[in-house]
ROROLO-726363 format. One record per atom (N, C-alpha, C): residue in one letter; x, z, y. Coordinates in steps of 0.02 Angstrom, whole numbers, plus 32768, in hexadecimal, padded with zeros to 4 digits. Atoms other than C-alpha are relative to their C-alpha. Example, Ala and Ser with C-alpha at 12.3 -4.5 7.8 and 13.67 -1.06 7.14 Angstrom:
<sites>
A802D80007FC5 A826781867F1F A802D8000803C S7FD67FFD7FC5 S82AC81657FCB S7FD980258037 
</sites>
This chain:
<sites>
X804180187FEB X83547846812A X7FF8800B804B X800B7FFA7FB8 X832B782581E1 X7FBB801E800D X803F7FDF7FF0 X82A678988226 X7FE77FE88043 X801F80147FC1 X822C786182AB X8002803B8030 X7FFF7FCB7FCD X823A78C0834E X7FBA801A800B X80417FE27FF4 X81AB793A835F X8009803E802B X80017FC17FDD X817F79C983D2 X7FE880357FCF X80127FD08036 X81817A5D8358 X7FBF8026800E X803C7FD87FF1 X80FC7AC283B3 X7FC17FD57FFC X803A802C8004 X80877A2E83C6 X7FF17FEC7FB8 X800880128046 X80A579FC8311 X7FDC80377FDA X80207FC88022 X80777AAA82D2 X7FB880088017 X80437FF87FE6 X7FE07AB28344 X7FCF7FCE7FE1 X802B8034801C X7F9C7A0F82FE X7FFB80047FB4 X7FFF80038049 X7FCF7A238248 X7FDF803C7FDF X80167FC38021 X7F9E7AD78224 X7FB6800F800E X80437FE67FF4 X7EF27B238210 X800380388033 X80037FC87FD0 X7EB97BA3828F X801780407FE0 X7FED7FC28021 X7ECD7C2F8210 X804C80027FF6 X7FB88002800A X7F7F7BF781E9 X802580098042 X7FE07FF87FBE X7FAA7BEA82A3 X7FFF80488017 X80087FBB7FE9 X7F6B7C9A82C2 X802180337FD2 X7FE37FD28032 X7FBE7CE58227 X803F8021801C X7FC67FD97FE9 X803C7D6E824F X802C80137FC5 X7FD27FE68033 X80D77D9C81ED X7FFE804C7FFE X80007FB78008 X80F17E4E81AF X802C80218034 X7FDA7FDA7FCF X81277EC1823C X8033802D7FDD X7FD27FD48025 X81767F3581BB X803E7FDA7FEB X7FC680278016 X81E57EAD8174 X802B7FE9803A X7FDA80117FC4 X82167E798223 X802C80398017 X7FD97FC57FEE X824E7F29824C X8039800A7FCE X7FCE7FF68034 X82AA7F3581A6 X803B7FD08009 X7FCA80317FF5 X830C7E9681CD X802D8016803A X7FD97FE77FC8 X83427EE08275 X802D803A7FEA X7FDA7FC58018 X83797F80821E X803B7FEA7FD5 X7FC98019802B X83E07F21819D X80387FE3802B X7FCE801B7FD4 X84387EC7822A X802A80368020 X7FDB7FC97FE1 X84677F6B827E X802D80227FCC X7FD87FDF8034 X84A27FB781D9 X803D7FD67FEF X7FC8802C800F X85107F1F81BA X803880068034 X7FCD7FF87FCB X85697F43825F X802880407FF8 X7FDC7FC2800D X85A27FEB821A X7FE1803E801F X80217FC67FE1 X852C805C827D X7FDC80297FCA X80237FD88032 X84EC80F08216 X7FB47FFA800A X8048800A7FFD X843580C981EF X7FE080217FC3 X802A7FE78036 X83B7812A8188 X7FC17FD68001 X803680328001 X833C80A18157 X7FC3801B7FDC X803E7FE6801C X828E80E9813E X7FC67FD0800E X803280317FEC X82318047815B X7FD87FE47FC6 X802580268033 X82047FE280C0 X7FEB802D7FC6 X801A7FD88038 X8199802D8036 X801B7FE87FBD X7FE08018803D X821580027FAD X802E80377FE6 X7FD37FCF801F X828E805D7F3A X80467FE17FF8 X7FBB8013800F X834B80557F2D X8009800B7FB5 X7FFA7FF78049 X836580347E71 X803A802D7FEC X7FC87FD38011 X840980957E77 X7FEA80488002 X801A7FBC7FFD X83A781317EA3 X7FC180097FD7 X803E7FFC8025 X8301810A7E50 X7FFA7FC47FD1 X800680378031 X831A80997DB8 X7FBC80017FDD X804080058024 X8283805C7D58 X800680267FBE X7FFC7FDE8041 X825580B57CB4 X80287FD77FCE X7FD780228033 X82CE808C7C28 X7FD47FD97FD0 X802D8022802F X823B805F7BB9 X7FE87FBE801D X8016803E7FE0 X82027FDC7C36 X80397FCE8002 X7FC6802C7FFD X82B07F947C4F X80107FE47FBB X7FEE80168043 X82D67F8D7B95 X7FC97FD47FE2 X8036802A801A X822B7F457B70 X80027FB9801B X7FFA80437FE3 X82487EB37BE7 X80377FD97FDC X7FC880218023 X82F07E8D7B95 X7FEA7FEC7FB9 X8017800F8045 X82A07E977AE7 X7FCF7FC68000 X803080377FFD X82137E237B1B X80237FBD800D X7FD9803D7FF5 X82917DA47B5D X80247FEB7FC0 X7FDD800F803F X82F57DB17ABC X7FCF7FE47FCC X80348017802E X82517D917A5F X7FE07FBE8018 X801880407FE5 X82377CF17AC6 X7FB98003801B X80437FF87FE2 X819C7D357B1E X80047FE58048 X7FF3801E7FBE X81B37CBA7BAD X7FCF7FCA8014 X803180347FEF X811C7C467BAB X7FC9801D802D X80377FEA7FD5 X80817C4C7C18 X7FD680367FDE X80327FD18019 X80167CE77C01 X7FBB7FE98013 X8044800F7FE8 X7F587CDE7C0F X7FF980148049 X80067FF37FB8 X7F217CDC7CC6 X7FE68046800F X80197FBC7FF5 X7EC97D847CB1 X802F80357FE4 X7FD17FD1801D X7F5E7DD37C58 X7FFC7FFF7FB5 X80007FFF8049 X7F917DE77BA3 X7FCF80367FE8 X80337FCF8017 X7F0A7E427B3D X801D80467FF4 X7FE37FBF800F X7F827ECC7B09 X8009802A803F X7FF87FDB7FC1 X7FA77EFB7BBD X7FBD8018801B X80427FEC7FE6 X7EF17EFC7BF0 X7FE3803A7FD8 X80177FC88029 X7EC77F6D7B5D X8028803F8010 X7FD77FC67FF0 X7F597FDF7B89 X7FEB80208042 X80187FE57FC0 X7F1A7FF17C3D X7FC080277FF6 X80407FDF800D X7E6B801D7C00 X800B80447FDD X7FF37FC18025 X7EAE80A07B85 X80228033802C X7FDC7FD27FD3 X7F2380EB7C07 X7FD1801E8034 X80307FE67FD0 X7E9A80FB7C89 X7FD180337FE1 X802C7FD08022 X7E2B81527C0A X802480427FF6 X7FDB7FC3800C X7EB381CF7BDE X801280258040 X7FE27FE17FC5 X7EFA81EE7C8B X7FCE800D8038 X802F7FFA7FC9 X7E6681D77D00 X7FBA80147FEB X80457FF78016 X7DCD81EE7C94 X7FD47FC68014 X8025803C7FEB X7D9B813F7CCC X7FF67FD37FC4 X80128027803B X7D4180DC7C46 X7FE97FBA8016 X801380457FEF X7D43801F7C66 X800F7FD47FC3 X7FF2802F8036 X7D357F937BE6 X803A7FD28011 X7FC6802B7FF6 X7DC57F1A7BCD X7FEE7FC4802D X8011803B7FD8 X7D647E8B7C1E X7FF9800F804A X7FFE7FEF7FB9 X7D6A7EEA7CC3 X80477FF7801D X7FBA7FFE7FEA X7E2A7ED67CCD X801B7FBA800A X7FDE803F7FF0 X7E857E467D22 X804580128019 X7FBC7FF07FEB X7F437E4D7D32 X801B7FC8802C X7FE180317FD2 X7FB37DF47DB0 X80488015800D X7FBA7FF27FEF X80637DEF7DF7 X800380328038 X80017FCA7FCF X80547E947E51 X7FBA800C801B X80417FEE7FE4 X7FC87EE37EB6 X7FE97FCE8035 X8015802B7FC8 X7FCA7E657F46 X7FD27FC77FEB X802D80378011 X7F7E7DD17EE9 X7FB880177FF2 X80447FEA800E X7EE97E367EAA X7FDF801D803E X801D7FEA7FC0 X7ED37E847F56 X7FE77FC38028 X8015803B7FD9 X7ED07DDA7FAB X7FC67FDC7FDD X8037801E8025 X7E607D967F21 X7FBF8025800E X803C7FD97FF0 X7DE67E247F47 X7FE37FEA8042 X801880197FC0 X7DDB7DEB7FFB X7FDF7FBC7FF8 X801980438009 X7DC17D387FC3 X7FBE7FFF7FD9 X803D7FFE8029 X7D3A7D677F45 X7FC380148029 X803A7FE07FE2 X7CCC7DC97FBC X7FF67FF1804A X8006800B7FB8 X7CEA7D8E806F X7FFB7FB58010 X800780417FE0 X7CA67CEF80BD X801780088049 X7FF17FFA7FB9 X7CE17CC6816E X7FC5801E8026 X80347FDE7FD9 X7C817D3981E3 X7FE3803D7FDE X80177FC38020 X7C5B7DBE8160 X8026803C801B X7FE37FC37FE3 X7C807E718193 X802C80237FCC X7FCF7FD98026 X7D1A7EC7814C X800980438024 X7FF77FBD7FE3 X7D257F848168 X803D801F7FDE X7FC77FDC801A X7DCA7FDF8155 X801580358033 X7FEA7FC97FD6 X7E1A807C8199 X80467FF2801A X7FBD80057FE4 X7EB18082820A X801A8046800F X7FCF80318017 X7F3D80A181F1 X7FF77FF17FB5 X7FFF80148047 X7F43803F814D X80287FC07FF9 X7FD08036800D X7FAC7FB980FC X7FDE7FBE7FF2 X800D8047800D X7F8F7EFC8107 X7FB77FEA8007 X804680157FFA X7ED27EFE8122 X7FF77FCF8039 X8007802E7FC8 X7EE37EAB81CC X80197FBA7FF0 X7FE680418013 X7F4E7E1F8185 X7FCF7FDB7FD2 X802D8021802F X7ED77DFC80F5 X7FBC7FF18020 X803E800D7FDC X7E407E0B8167 X80067FC18029 X7FF6803C7FD8 X7E8A7D8681D9 X80037FC27FD4 X7FFA8039802D X7EB47D138147 X7FBD7FEA7FE4 X80428011801A X7E007D1A810A X7FCD7FF58037 X802C800D7FC7 X7DB77D0681B9 X7FC580318002 X80347FCD8000 X7D557DA881A7 X7FF9801F8045 X80097FD57FC5 X7D0B7E0F8234 X801A80457FEE X7FDE7FC28013 X7D7C7EA78230 X7FE4803B8028 X80187FC37FE1 X7D307F518253 X802E80397FEA X7FD07FCB8010 X7DB37FD9825C X7FE18044800F X80167FBB7FF7 X7D8A80918246 X803F8029800D X7FC57FDA7FEC X7E0A80F882A5 X7FFB80477FE4 X7FFF7FBD801E X7E3881968245 X802D802F8029 X7FDC7FCD7FDA X7E8682388282 X803180257FD4 X7FCE7FDA8025 X7F20829A824F X7FE2803F7FE2 X801E7FC2801A X7EB68338823C X7FD47FF47FC3 X80258013803D X7E5182DA81B6 X802E7FE07FCD X7FCE8020802C X7EF282A3815E X7FFB7FB48002 X800780487FF5 X7ECD81F481A1 X7FD07FDF7FCE X8036801C8028 X7E3581DD8131 X7FBF80058027 X803E80007FD9 X7D8681B48173 X7FCF80357FE7 X80387FD58013 X7CF082278172 X7FC57FD37FEF X803C80268011 X7C4981EF812C X7FDB7FEC8040 X802280117FC1 X7C0081F781DB X80207FC58023 X7FDE80397FE2 X7C85817E8218 X7FEF7FBE7FDC X8009803C8029 X7C5F8105818A X7FB87FE77FFD X80458010800E X7BA281088185 X7FE97FC08023 X8018803B7FDC X7B7D8087820D X802A7FC27FEF X7FDA803C8011 X7C10801081EC X7FF07FE57FBA X800D80188044 X7BEB80098131 X7FBC7FDF7FF9 X804280208003 X7B377FD98153 X80047FB68011 X7FF780467FED X7B7C7F348196 X80337FDC7FD5 X7FC5801C8021 X7C0F7F188121 X7FEF7FDB7FC0 X800180208041 X7C287EA28090 X8036801C7FD3 X7FC97FE38025 X7CCE7EF0805E X801B803C8026 X7FE47FC37FE5 X7D137F9F807A X803F800F7FD8 X7FC27FF18024 X7DC77FCE8050 X80188047800F X7FE37FBE7FF8 X7E1A80768035 X803B80087FD0 X7FC47FF68027 X7EC480AD7FF3 X8012804B7FFF X7FE97FBA8006 X7EF981597FB0 X802880077FC0 X7FDD7FE97FC5 X7F7E819C7FAF X800E7FC78030 X800680337FCC X7F8681418053 X80437FE8801A X7FCA80217FDC X800680C68091 X7FE27FEB8044 X7FBD7FE77FF4 X804480E88118 X8008804B8004 X7FFE7FBA7FE9 X801A81A0812B X801B80317FCD X7FEA7FD18032 X804B81ED8085 X7FCE80387FF4 X80347FCF800B X7FA6824C8081 X7FD37FE97FC7 X802D800F8037 X7F2682567FF3 X7FBB801C800F X80437FEA7FF0 X7E6A82618005 X7FE980357FCE X801B7FCB802A X7E1682FE7FC2 X7FC97FE27FD4 X8034801C802B X7DAA82D47F29 X7FB9800C8018 X80447FF37FE8 X7D1183267F77 X7FED7FD08037 X800D80317FCB X7D2082B78011 X7FF87FBA7FE4 X800680418020 X7D3B82207FA2 X7FBC7FF87FDF X80428003801F X7C9C82497F42 X7FCA7FF38034 X8031800B7FCB X7C3C824F7FE6 X7FFF7FB68015 X7FFC80477FEE X7C7A81A08012 X7FE07FD57FC9 X801D80268038 X7C4B81617F64 X7FB480048001 X804A7FFA7FFD X7B9A81A57F76 X7FE47FD7803A X801780297FC8 X7B8C814F801F X7FFD7FB67FEC X800080468018 X7BBB80A87FCE X7FC67FF47FD1 X80398007802E X7B3980C57F45 X7FBF7FFC8028 X803D80007FD8 X7AB380ED7FC6 X7FF77FBE8026 X8003803F7FDB X7ADD8053802D X7FEC7FC77FD2 X80108035802F X7AD47FE37F94 X7FB980067FE4 X80467FF88014 X7A2E802D7F5F X7FD17FE08033 X8029801F7FCC X79E67FF78007 X80067FB47FFD X7FF780488002 X7A317F4A7FF4 X7FDD7FE17FC3 X8023801A803B X79ED7F337F44 X7FB57FF9800E X804880017FF1 X793E7F5B7F84 X7FEE7FC6802E X800F80357FD0 X794C7ED5800B X80217FBD7FEF X7FE1803F8015 X79B17E517FAE X803F7FEE8025 X7FC2800E7FDB X7A4C7E5F801C X803C80017FD0 X7FC37FFD8029 X7AFA7E3E7FD3 X801B80477FFF X7FE87FBB8005 X7B4C7EDE7F95 X803C800D802C X7FC37FE87FE0 X7BD07F437FEF X8033800D7FC9 X7FCA7FF68031 X7C717F357F89 X8036802D801D X7FCF7FCD7FEB X7CF87FBA7F8F X80427FF37FDB X7FBE8007801E X7DB07F947F71 X802480428004 X7FE07FBF8005 X7E0280357F36 X80487FF67FE8 X7FB9800C800D X7EC080267F3F X802180427FED X7FE37FC18018 X7F1480AD7ED5 X80467FF57FE3 X7FBE800F801C X7FC380667EBA X802F803C8001 X7FD47FC57FFC X800F81107EE8 X7FE2803C7FDB X80267FC68019 X7F9A817C7E7F X802880307FD6 X7FD77FD38028 X802281C37E0F X80318029802B X7FD17FE07FD3 X808481FE7EA8 X7FDA8030802E X801F7FCD7FD6 X8031829D7EE8 X802A80407FFB X7FD57FC57FFB X808283427F1C X7FD6803D8015 X80217FC27FEB X805083F77F33 X7FBA80057FE5 X80457FF68013 X7F9584157F31 X7FD87FBF7FFD X8025803F7FFE X7F66835D7F44 X7FEF7FEA7FB9 X801880198040 X7F0183147EB4 X7FDF7FBD8009 X801E80427FFC X7ED082607E93 X7FC27FFE7FD5 X803D800C8027 X7E23822D7E59 X7FEA7FB8800C X801B80437FF9 X7DCA81887E3D X7FB680058012 X80467FFA7FEA X7D23816A7E95 X7FCD7FF57FC8 X8030800E8035 X7CD081267DF8 X7FFB80397FCE X80047FC3802A X7CFB81C57D98 X7FD780368024 X80257FCE7FDA X7CB782337E23 X7FB67FEE8007 X804580177FF7 X7C1981CB7E3E X7FF87FC07FD6 X8002803A802D X7BFB81567DA8 X7FD57FC78019 X802D80357FE8 X7B7080F77E01 X80237FCE802E X7FDD802D7FD2 X7BEF80AB7E78 X802A7FCB7FDC X7FD2802A8026 X7C5180537DED X7FF67FB58009 X8007804A7FFA X7C037FA47DFB X801A7FE48042 X7FED80177FBD X7C357F9B7EB2 X804A800C8010 X7FBA7FED7FF4 X7CEA7FD77EA0 X80307FCE7FE0 X7FC880278019 X7D817F667E8E X803E802B8005 X7FC57FD48001 X7E157FD27E5A X803F7FD58000 X7FC080237FFB X7EC37F947E8B X803780307FEA X7FCB7FD5801A X7F5B7FD67E2E X803B7FD57FEC X7FC380248012 X800C7FA77DF9 X803480317FE6 X7FC87FD68015 X80AD7FE67DAC X803380098038 X7FCD80047FCD X810A7FC87E4F X80158043801C X7FEF7FC07FE0 X810080757E9F X800280387FCD X80027FCA8032 X80D480E27E09 X803F80037FD6 X7FC58003802B X816F80A87DAA X803C7FE18022 X7FC7801A7FD9 X81E580707E36 X80107FB97FEE X7FF68043801B X81CC7FBF7DF6 X7FE67FCA8030 X801C802D7FCD X81A97F617E98 X80107FB77FF3 X7FEC8045800B X82077EC57E63 X7FEB7FE27FBE X801380198042 X81BE7EB67DB5 X7FBB7FE17FFF X803D80267FF2 X81147E7D7DF5 X7FCC80007FC8 X803A7FFA802D X808D7EBF7D81 X7FCC802B8023 X80377FDC7FE2 X7FE97EF07DD0 X7FBF7FEC7FE0 X80408011801E X7F317EEA7DA6 X7FC68019802B X803E7FE87FE3 X7E7F7F017DE0 X7FCF800F7FC8 X80397FF7802D X7DE97F497D86 X7FC17FF6802A X803E800E7FDE X7D3F7F087DB8 X7FCD7FE67FCE X80368016802C X7C977ED97D6D X80117FBC7FE1 X7FE9803D8022 X7CB27E4F7CEB X7FE67FBE801D X8019803D7FE0 X7C437DD07D45 X802E7FED803B X7FD2800B7FC8 X7CB67DE57DDC X80477FF37FE8 X7FBD8009801C X7D537DF17D72 X800C7FB87FEA X7FF880468013 X7D337D427D30 X80147FD4803B X7FF080277FC4 X7D397CFD7DE1 X804780108018 X7FBC7FEF7FEC X7DD87D5E7E08 X80337FDF7FD2 X7FD480218030 X7E287D1B7D6A X80097FB78012 X7FFC80477FED X7DFF7C697DA1 X802A7FF7803F X7FDB80047FC1 X7E437C877E50 X804B80077FF3 X7FB97FF4800D X7EE87CCE7E10 X801E7FC97FD5 X7FE880378029 X7EF67C437D90 X80107FC3802A X7FF480397FD5 X7EEA7BC07E18 X804180088029 X7FC47FF77FD8 X7F777C0E7E7E X803C80167FD6 X7FC87FF0802C X7FE17C3C7DE7 X801F8044800C X7FE77FBE7FEC X7FEF7CF47E18 X800480317FC6 X7FFB7FD28038 X80037D3B7D69 X804580207FFC X7FC07FDC800A X80887DBA7D3D X80277FDE7FC8 X7FD8801E8036 X811A7D7A7CD3 X7FF280227FBD X80117FE58041 X80FA7D8F7C19 X802F80397FE9 X7FD57FC88017 X81977DFA7BF5 X7FEE80428021 X80147FC37FDD X81627E787C7A X7FBD801B7FE7 X80407FEA801B X80B17E7B7C35 X800980227FBC X7FF47FE38042 X80F07E9C7B85 X801F80458007 X7FDE7FBF7FF7 X81637F287BC0 X7FD18034801F X802F7FD17FE2 X80DB7F777C2D X7FCE80197FCD X802D7FEB8036 X80677F797B96 X801F80397FD8 X7FDE7FCC8027 X80E77FDE7B35 X800680418027 X7FF87FC47FD6 X810680567BC6 X7FBE80258007 X803F7FDF7FF4 X804F80797BE9 X7FE380217FC1 X80167FE1803F X803580A47B32 X8028803C7FEC X7FD37FCA8013 X80BE81287B32 X7FFB80388034 X800B7FCA7FCF X808181C57B8C X803F802A800A X7FC37FD67FFA X812282247B66 X80337FDE802D X7FCF80247FD7 X8190819D7BB3 X7FEA7FFF8049 X801880007FBB X812181927C4D X800780458020 X7FFB7FBD7FE5 X811F824F7C61 X804880128010 X7FB97FF17FF5 X81DC825F7C50 X80197FDC803F X7FEB80257FC4 X81FA81D77CD0 X7FDF801D803E X80277FEA7FC6 X817182147D44 X80188042801D X7FEA7FBF7FE8 X81B082C67D4E X803F7FFA802B X7FC280097FDA X825E82927D86 X7FF67FD6803E X800D802E7FC8 X821E82077DF7 X7FDD80258038 X80257FDA7FCC X81A182757E53 X802C8036801F X7FD47FCC7FE5 X822183007E63 X80327FE38031 X7FD180207FD3 X829C82887EB3 X7FDF7FED8042 X802380117FC3 X821C82487F2F X7FED803E8027 X80157FC47FDD X81DB82F57F56 X803B80248021 X7FC67FE07FE1 X828A83387F76 X80127FDF8042 X7FF280247FC2 X82A282B17FF9 X7FCA800F8035 X80377FF17FD1 X81F782CD8048 X800580488019 X7FF87FBA7FEB X821583898049 X803A8009802F X7FC77FFD7FD1 X82BE836E809D X7FE97FEC8046 X801C80147FBF X826583118128 X7FD28035801C X80307FCD7FEA X81DC83948130 X8023803D801D X7FDB7FC67FE7 X825784238143 X80277FF08040 X7FD880127FC5 X82C683C781BE X7FD67FF4803D X802C800C7FC7 X8239838D822E X7FE080408018 X801B7FBF7FED X81EE843B822B X803380278029 X7FCA7FDC7FDC X829584848262 X80097FE48046 X7FF880207FBF X829D840682F1 X7FC18004802B X803E7FFB7FDA X81EA84298326 X7FDD7FBE8009 X801F80417FFC X81B283768306 X7FC080017FD6 X80417FFD8022 X80F9836682D9 X7FFD7FCC7FC8 X8007802D8039 X80D6831A822E X7FCE801E7FCF X802D7FE88034 X8066832A8195 X8028800C7FC1 X7FDB7FEF803C X80AD838280FD X7FEF7FCE7FC8 X800A80328035 X80C483108065 X7FC5800F7FD3 X80387FFB802F X802982F27FFB X80047FCD7FC8 X7FFF80348033 X8046824E7FA1 X80297FC48015 X7FDB803E7FF5 X809C81A57F92 X8049800F800E X7FB97FF97FF0 X814C81937FDA X800A8003804B X800180037FB7 X812081A88091 X7FF380448020 X800F7FC67FD7 X811B822B8117 X7FED7FE88046 X801780117FBC X80BA821D81BB X801F80308032 X7FDE7FD77FCD X8117825A8255 X7FEC7FE78045 X801180117FBC X80EA825F830C X80388016802F X7FCC7FF27FCF X81738253838F X7FE27FFE8046 X801D7FFA7FBE X813682908438 X80377FF58034 X7FC880117FD3 X81B7823584A2 X7FEB7FD6803B X8017802A7FC9 X814B81D7851D X801380218042 X7FE97FE77FC0 X818F81E785CD X804A800D8002 X7FB77FF88003 X824182078591 X80207FBC800B X7FDE803F7FF3 X82C3818485BC X80117FDC7FBE X7FF28028803B X82D180F8853B X80447FE18003 X7FBD801D8005 X8366808F8509 X800E7FD2803B X7FF6802B7FC6 X834A801D859F X800180268042 X7FFF7FD77FC4 X834880AF8618 X7FBC800B8020 X80437FF87FE6 X828D80A08639 X7FDA80347FD6 X80267FCF8026 X820E81268605 X7FDE7FDE7FC3 X8021801B803C X81CB810B8554 X7FB580058007 X804980047FF9 X811580D48555 X7FDD7FED7FBF X801F801A803D X80F7808884A9 X802480197FC2 X7FDF7FEF803F X811B80AA83F3 X803D7FD57FF4 X7FC6802B8008 X8191801583F6 X803A801B8028 X7FCA7FE17FD9 X81F5806A8481 X801E803A7FDA X7FE87FC58026 X820081088417 X80267FE97FC3 X7FDE8018803D X822E80A6837A X80477FE98011 X7FBE80197FED X82BE805083D3 X802F803A8014 X7FD87FC67FED X82FA80F6841C X801880267FC2 X7FED7FDD803E X82F9814A8370 X80367FD87FDB X7FCF80298024 X835A80B88326 X804380018023 X7FC280037FDA X83DC80AF83B1 X802280448008 X7FE47FBE7FF0 X83F2816883D7 X800D802B7FC2 X7FF97FD5803B X83DC81B6832A X800E7FDA7FC0 X7FF68027803D X83F8812782B1 X7FC8800C7FCE X803A7FF1802A X8349814B826E X7FCF7FC68005 X802B803A8001 X82E380B3823B X7FBC80127FE2 X80437FEE8015 X822780D28230 X7FD07FC88014 X803180347FF2 X81888069823A X7FC6801E8028 X80387FE77FD8 X8105808382C3 X7FBD7FF07FDE X8042800B801E X804F8091828F X7FE07FBF8019 X801980427FEB X80317FEF82F0 X80087FCD7FC8 X7FF8802C8039 X80727F9A8252 X7FC880077FCE X80377FF2802D X7FD97FE281FC X7FBE7FFE8025 X803D80117FDC X7F587FA28278 X7FE780358030 X80167FCE7FCF X7F50803D82E6 X80187FE98045 X7FEF801A7FBE X7F4A8002839B X80198037802F X7FF17FCA7FD1 X7F5B80AB83F0 X804B80118000 X7FBA7FED7FF8 X800880D78434 X8004804D8000 X80077FB88005 X800A818983F3 X803D80237FE1 X7FC47FE18019 X80B981A683AF X8004800A7FB5 X7FFF7FF68048 X808E819F82F5 X80297FC87FDE X7FD5802D8024 X810A8150827C X7FFE80107FB5 X7FF87FF78048 X8123813781C1 X804A80067FEF X7FBE7FFA801E X81BF81748167 X7FF97FF47FB5 X800280118047 X81DF812A80B9 X804380147FE0 X7FC47FE1801A X825B81828047 X801A7FE27FBF X7FEE801B8042 X826D81107FAF X80467FE27FFD X7FBF80238001 X831380C27FE3 X803780298021 X7FCE7FD67FE0 X837481578029 X800F803D7FD4 X7FEE7FC38024 X83D081EE7FE3 X7FEE803D802A X800A7FC27FDB X83B482A38012 X8037800A8034 X7FC97FF97FD0 X846082A38063 X7FF77FD5803D X800B802D7FC8 X8435820D80CF X7FC9801C802E X80357FE27FD8 X839682658108 X801A803B8027 X7FE57FC67FDC X83F383048134 X802B7FEA803A X7FD580197FCA X847282A2819A X7FD57FE38038 X802C801D7FCD X83E5824581F3 X7FDC80368028 X80217FC97FDD X838C82E7821C X803080238031 X7FCE7FE57FD1 X842E832A8269 X80067FD4803E X7FFC802F7FC7 X843C828D82D4 X7FC28004802B X803F7FFB7FDB X8385829C8304 X8000803F802B X7FFE7FC27FDA X839D83518339 X802B7FF9803E X7FD480097FC6 X842E832183AA X7FE07FD28033 X801F802F7FD1 X83CE829083F5 X7FC680218025 X80397FDE7FDF X833282F98417 X801880338034 X7FE67FCC7FD3 X839C837F8469 X80157FE38043 X7FE8801F7FC2 X83D8830284EB X7FCC7FD0801D X8033802F7FE9 X8336829E8500 X7FE580158045 
</sites>
């Protein structure tokens, strides 16, 4: 077929919407592609970039794997309902009641192909162009979804001394203007978990704000609560759900969850949201239009897994121990090297601050930005990390995310040795 000659840039400018033209690709995935290229050249690389798991080190639960195979053998391959098969929705409700003390009816549950579709659907349900979106930085993907929905983005900058979670005083004024507020704990990228008492304070603030809005007829403030890492906590950290702590907040909370991180099942794509049934109907319609439902075999197998507390406990103990051993290896090694970081609390991440500004970078010039430091760590120590700029933090402050799901303890120890040598000569 003969193609007409076009100027690609002019073509894109004319053909695409403004939102599509302004859309940015994932900085994390871009960094990961660079790292893979270096690793292919034979250079020793410890890849701590993408929040994924190496199945050779962290296989999915046997009950989940075997359940998928059994469902395929049983010819469970046709379209599922757009809100998810009834058995899975009931299993989620029962599991939440047992494990979290959270009591939601089945008609509050909408499933999808992972957490991302229900997250994006939440933005689409509650944000018109120009509505105010409030989220904390650093945090994952809020800036991308805010741009795609043409929202007015209000970022609340958090501090390391607060474990990168906001205070009520920081939130009070922004939430008075917001249509949607998002929060994630345990937190990607920082690996920290919010204290339940602080979470309860935030929940009461949301209740108070909505009481004022009800009295004046304003649209409610909705709260997207992302808890995909809630089964992954360490030490004294404890997870809680805002609607359990403050039941009055429940109508305003959209809970986001999935099997991806809790069961090392990132590629199996089963996620869900819980939200008030009037709102859940609209989410079901949205997901039905885009076809974002989870495959039926995975839904059937997840149903069986969530109903088996013993299987989940057996898997979870070994899984958490493997992640914690890696996080603890980083914690001990960075402590030995005198590198500032936050001790592991949750998820699969560790926050680390490299104070290398002013030192000579790989190009011979003094390092001024997190990108300069990232490139130096990659070239000099074979250590691949993600700057907090990938999580909407603008400040060049030396903070990075380390993700341990795809590396061994031995690889971490070798990387820490290389890091020590590089720091000694910086």
